[in-house]
N, CA, C and O atoms as a DFTB+ gen file, in Angstrom:
340 C
 N C O
     1  1     123.989     137.167     166.542
     2  2     124.983     137.900     165.802
     3  2     124.430     139.268     165.464
     4  3     123.316     139.376     164.953
     5  1     125.180     140.302     165.737
     6  2     124.764     141.657     165.431
     7  2     125.729     142.236     164.409
     8  3     126.947     142.124     164.545
     9  1     125.166     142.851     163.396
    10  2     125.986     143.480     162.378
    11  2     125.405     144.837     162.056
    12  3     124.228     145.094     162.311
    13  1     126.221     145.702     161.499
    14  2     125.755     147.043     161.146
    15  2     126.308     147.431     159.793
    16  3     127.339     146.926     159.348
    17  1     125.600     148.338     159.151
    18  2     126.035     148.918     157.899
    19  2     125.793     150.408     158.002
    20  3     124.804     150.829     158.601
    21  1     126.647     151.193     157.449
    22  2     126.353     152.611     157.298
    23  2     127.264     153.504     158.103
    24  3     128.007     153.061     158.979
    25  1     127.180     154.789     157.770
    26  2     128.050     155.763     158.398
    27  2     127.379     156.488     159.552
    28  3     128.049     156.861     160.514
    29  1     126.087     156.694     159.478
    30  2     125.397     157.485     160.492
    31  2     125.061     156.664     161.708
    32  3     124.327     155.680     161.618
    33  1     125.588     157.056     162.834
    34  2     125.321     156.293     164.046
    35  2     124.281     156.958     164.928
    36  3     123.667     156.296     165.764
    37  1     124.078     158.231     164.759
    38  2     123.188     158.938     165.665
    39  2     121.842     159.240     165.061
    40  3     121.595     158.988     163.881
    41  1     120.977     159.784     165.890
    42  2     119.657     160.196     165.471
    43  2     119.670     161.720     165.383
    44  3     119.012     162.394     166.175
    45  1     120.406     162.256     164.439
    46  2     120.509     163.687     164.285
    47  2     119.218     164.296     163.782
    48  3     118.242     163.596     163.514
    49  1     119.232     165.602     163.660
    50  2     118.060     166.319     163.187
    51  2     117.666     165.823     161.803
    52  3     118.512     165.665     160.922
    53  1     116.369     165.579     161.624
    54  2     115.891     165.101     160.339
    55  2     116.107     163.617     160.114
    56  3     115.907     163.122     159.004
    57  1     116.508     162.909     161.144
    58  2     116.767     161.467     161.037
    59  2     115.675     160.716     161.778
    60  3     115.096     161.219     162.741
    61  1     115.407     159.512     161.316
    62  2     114.438     158.638     161.971
    63  2     115.007     157.234     162.031
    64  3     116.006     156.917     161.384
    65  1     114.351     156.401     162.822
    66  2     114.746     155.002     162.911
    67  2     113.483     154.150     162.834
    68  3     112.467     154.457     163.459
    69  1     113.569     153.084     162.063
    70  2     112.481     152.125     161.957
    71  2     112.980     150.794     162.489
    72  3     113.997     150.277     162.028
    73  1     112.265     150.238     163.460
    74  2     112.613     148.951     164.062
    75  2     111.614     147.907     163.582
    76  3     110.404     148.133     163.588
    77  1     112.144     146.764     163.167
    78  2     111.314     145.711     162.591
    79  2     111.676     144.350     163.146
    80  3     112.789     144.131     163.624
    81  1     110.727     143.447     163.077
    82  2     111.002     142.027     163.265
    83  2     110.849     141.417     161.879
    84  3     109.810     141.579     161.239
    85  1     111.882     140.716     161.411
    86  2     111.903     140.192     160.043
    87  2     111.872     138.663     160.095
    88  3     112.819     138.020     160.546
    89  1     110.770     138.107     159.627
    90  2     110.590     136.659     159.599
    91  2     111.228     136.092     158.338
    92  3     111.023     136.613     157.241
    93  1     111.995     135.033     158.498
    94  2     112.707     134.413     157.393
    95  2     114.198     134.716     157.408
    96  3     114.966     134.082     156.683
    97  1     114.617     135.678     158.225
    98  2     116.038     136.008     158.356
    99  2     116.602     135.077     159.434
   100  3     116.463     135.333     160.630
   101  1     117.245     133.987     158.980
   102  2     117.637     132.957     159.930
   103  2     119.121     132.617     159.945
   104  3     119.582     131.861     160.801
   105  1     119.873     133.180     158.990
   106  2     121.300     132.864     158.937
   107  2     122.053     134.030     158.305
   108  3     121.458     135.035     157.917
   109  1     123.376     133.879     158.209
   110  2     124.200     134.960     157.668
   111  2     123.826     135.324     156.236
   112  3     123.834     136.500     155.871
   113  1     123.500     134.327     155.427
   114  2     123.170     134.591     154.021
   115  2     121.888     135.411     153.904
   116  3     121.826     136.363     153.126
   117  1     120.872     135.046     154.670
   118  2     119.619     135.808     154.594
   119  2     119.793     137.203     155.194
   120  3     119.196     138.163     154.706
   121  1     120.597     137.324     156.240
   122  2     120.875     138.638     156.820
   123  2     121.605     139.525     155.814
   124  3     121.319     140.719     155.720
   125  1     122.528     138.961     155.075
   126  2     123.249     139.732     154.051
   127  2     122.287     140.202     152.966
   128  3     122.410     141.325     152.477
   129  1     121.336     139.362     152.587
   130  2     120.333     139.742     151.590
   131  2     119.511     140.924     152.093
   132  3     119.283     141.884     151.358
   133  1     119.066     140.852     153.353
   134  2     118.297     141.940     153.956
   135  2     119.136     143.209     154.007
   136  3     118.679     144.275     153.597
   137  1     120.355     143.096     154.508
   138  2     121.251     144.245     154.648
   139  2     121.482     144.917     153.298
   140  3     121.376     146.138     153.182
   141  1     121.796     144.126     152.289
   142  2     122.088     144.688     150.966
   143  2     120.884     145.404     150.376
   144  3     121.018     146.490     149.812
   145  1     119.710     144.801     150.503
   146  2     118.500     145.405     149.933
   147  2     118.171     146.725     150.627
   148  3     117.830     147.705     149.964
   149  1     118.269     146.757     151.943
   150  2     117.928     147.977     152.667
   151  2     118.975     149.064     152.494
   152  3     118.638     150.247     152.440
   153  1     120.240     148.675     152.407
   154  2     121.319     149.658     152.246
   155  2     121.215     150.398     150.914
   156  3     121.727     151.510     150.785
   157  1     120.562     149.796     149.928
   158  2     120.411     150.438     148.615
   159  2     119.298     151.481     148.570
   160  3     119.215     152.255     147.616
   161  1     118.455     151.508     149.578
   162  2     117.331     152.441     149.568
   163  2     117.803     153.875     149.795
   164  3     118.679     154.131     150.622
   165  1     117.209     154.800     149.049
   166  2     117.521     156.215     149.231
   167  2     117.167     156.651     150.646
   168  3     116.087     156.336     151.146
   169  1     118.063     157.367     151.282
   170  2     117.826     157.898     152.617
   171  2     118.287     157.014     153.751
   172  3     118.360     157.474     154.891
   173  1     118.605     155.746     153.476
   174  2     119.063     154.837     154.531
   175  2     120.532     155.111     154.830
   176  3     121.366     155.141     153.926
   177  1     120.837     155.311     156.112
   178  2     122.213     155.590     156.518
   179  2     122.837     154.464     157.327
   180  3     124.062     154.359     157.405
   181  1     121.999     153.616     157.935
   182  2     122.546     152.534     158.750
   183  2     121.520     151.409     158.862
   184  3     120.322     151.656     159.001
   185  1     122.006     150.179     158.800
   186  2     121.168     148.999     158.994
   187  2     121.839     148.145     160.067
   188  3     122.989     147.733     159.914
   189  1     121.118     147.886     161.143
   190  2     121.625     147.011     162.215
   191  2     120.756     145.765     162.253
   192  3     119.529     145.842     162.182
   193  1     121.411     144.616     162.365
   194  2     120.714     143.330     162.339
   195  2     121.076     142.501     163.557
   196  3     122.218     142.510     164.017
   197  1     120.092     141.789     164.070
   198  2     120.328     140.779     165.101
   199  2     119.632     139.517     164.608
   200  3     118.412     139.391     164.706
   201  1     120.410     138.592     164.085
   202  2     119.857     137.395     163.461
   203  2     119.085     136.544     164.465
   204  3     118.005     136.044     164.150
   205  1     119.624     136.377     165.663
   206  2     118.985     135.503     166.653
   207  2     117.587     135.971     167.025
   208  3     116.685     135.148     167.187
   209  1     117.393     137.274     167.163
   210  2     116.076     137.798     167.530
   211  2     115.273     138.247     166.311
   212  3     114.123     138.666     166.441
   213  1     115.884     138.159     165.124
   214  2     115.267     138.565     163.859
   215  2     114.898     140.047     163.853
   216  3     113.923     140.443     163.214
   217  1     115.663     140.852     164.552
   218  2     115.382     142.285     164.621
   219  2     116.283     143.056     163.656
   220  3     117.463     142.752     163.481
   221  1     115.675     144.059     163.043
   222  2     116.401     144.949     162.142
   223  2     116.067     146.375     162.550
   224  3     114.903     146.712     162.769
   225  1     117.082     147.201     162.649
   226  2     116.909     148.614     162.952
   227  2     117.521     149.403     161.804
   228  3     118.692     149.222     161.469
   229  1     116.726     150.275     161.207
   230  2     117.168     151.036     160.040
   231  2     117.126     152.520     160.375
   232  3     116.065     153.057     160.692
   233  1     118.277     153.183     160.307
   234  2     118.336     154.638     160.457
   235  2     118.222     155.240     159.067
   236  3     118.850     154.775     158.116
   237  1     117.401     156.290     158.968
   238  2     117.120     156.852     157.646
   239  2     116.675     158.302     157.767
   240  3     116.413     158.810     158.858
   241  1     116.599     158.949     156.611
   242  2     116.095     160.315     156.560
   243  2     114.673     160.330     157.099
   244  3     113.912     159.383     156.898
   245  1     114.323     161.402     157.778
   246  2     113.001     161.500     158.384
   247  2     111.938     161.947     157.394
   248  3     111.223     162.919     157.639
   249  1     111.837     161.248     156.294
   250  2     110.859     161.582     155.262
   251  2     109.667     160.639     155.335
   252  3     109.822     159.476     155.706
   253  1     108.481     161.123     154.986
   254  2     107.315     160.241     155.005
   255  2     107.454     159.113     153.986
   256  3     108.028     159.291     152.912
   257  1     106.924     157.967     154.343
   258  2     106.890     156.839     153.421
   259  2     108.076     155.899     153.482
   260  3     108.009     154.804     152.922
   261  1     109.157     156.281     154.138
   262  2     110.324     155.396     154.170
   263  2     110.032     154.097     154.931
   264  3     110.429     153.035     154.452
   265  1     109.360     154.122     156.093
   266  2     109.069     152.849     156.761
   267  2     108.263     151.890     155.873
   268  3     108.515     150.685     155.877
   269  1     107.308     152.413     155.122
   270  2     106.523     151.574     154.217
   271  2     107.393     151.021     153.095
   272  3     107.232     149.870     152.689
   273  1     108.312     151.840     152.594
   274  2     109.230     151.403     151.546
   275  2     110.130     150.287     152.060
   276  3     110.409     149.331     151.336
   277  1     110.583     150.401     153.294
   278  2     111.425     149.365     153.900
   279  2     110.656     148.042     153.960
   280  3     111.173     147.004     153.547
   281  1     109.435     148.078     154.468
   282  2     108.625     146.855     154.577
   283  2     108.322     146.274     153.192
   284  3     108.375     145.058     153.004
   285  1     108.012     147.121     152.245
   286  2     107.721     146.661     150.881
   287  2     108.952     146.021     150.242
   288  3     108.843     145.003     149.559
   289  1     110.115     146.616     150.466
   290  2     111.362     146.063     149.930
   291  2     111.610     144.675     150.491
   292  3     111.991     143.765     149.754
   293  1     111.397     144.506     151.784
   294  2     111.601     143.194     152.401
   295  2     110.603     142.172     151.865
   296  3     110.964     141.019     151.628
   297  1     109.366     142.582     151.674
   298  2     108.360     141.677     151.080
   299  2     108.779     141.253     149.676
   300  3     108.635     140.088     149.304
   301  1     109.293     142.193     148.909
   302  2     109.686     141.919     147.522
   303  2     110.838     140.924     147.416
   304  3     111.006     140.285     146.378
   305  1     111.633     140.786     148.476
   306  2     112.745     139.831     148.437
   307  2     112.437     138.571     149.253
   308  3     113.320     137.752     149.508
   309  1     111.163     138.432     149.660
   310  2     110.738     137.172     150.271
   311  2     110.699     137.111     151.788
   312  3     110.623     136.023     152.358
   313  1     110.748     138.254     152.448
   314  2     110.710     138.272     153.908
   315  2     109.422     138.952     154.370
   316  3     108.855     139.783     153.660
   317  1     108.978     138.592     155.550
   318  2     107.820     139.253     156.149
   319  2     108.337     140.109     157.295
   320  3     109.070     139.629     158.159
   321  1     107.950     141.376     157.296
   322  2     108.435     142.310     158.304
   323  2     107.274     142.920     159.060
   324  3     106.264     143.306     158.469
   325  1     107.426     143.005     160.370
   326  2     106.470     143.685     161.218
   327  2     107.178     144.854     161.870
   328  3     108.197     144.679     162.537
   329  1     106.638     146.046     161.679
   330  2     107.227     147.239     162.254
   331  2     106.911     147.290     163.733
   332  3     105.769     147.090     164.146
   333  1     107.939     147.562     164.529
   334  2     107.777     147.678     165.980
   335  2     107.242     149.059     166.307
   336  3     107.671     150.057     165.726
   337  1     106.303     149.111     167.242
   338  2     105.709     150.404     167.637
   339  2     106.619     151.155     168.566
   340  3     106.285     152.258     168.999
């Protein structure tokens, strides 16, 4: 199942994307928890989820520290995230 949140679809100037594998995201309820937590972060414009592969793609402002904030937020709500290179 793939779902998306947000208005920004492109990688415009000053935009970045962080791709993660999120362990513990196994159903619609856990995906909604992940989506809601990430959508509240400053600078996040879009959250895309694929529950079956446990992948999350977050489009956000191209500011330093946002990828770390994303991973920390997921840890704080009980998920383990590995950032894709």
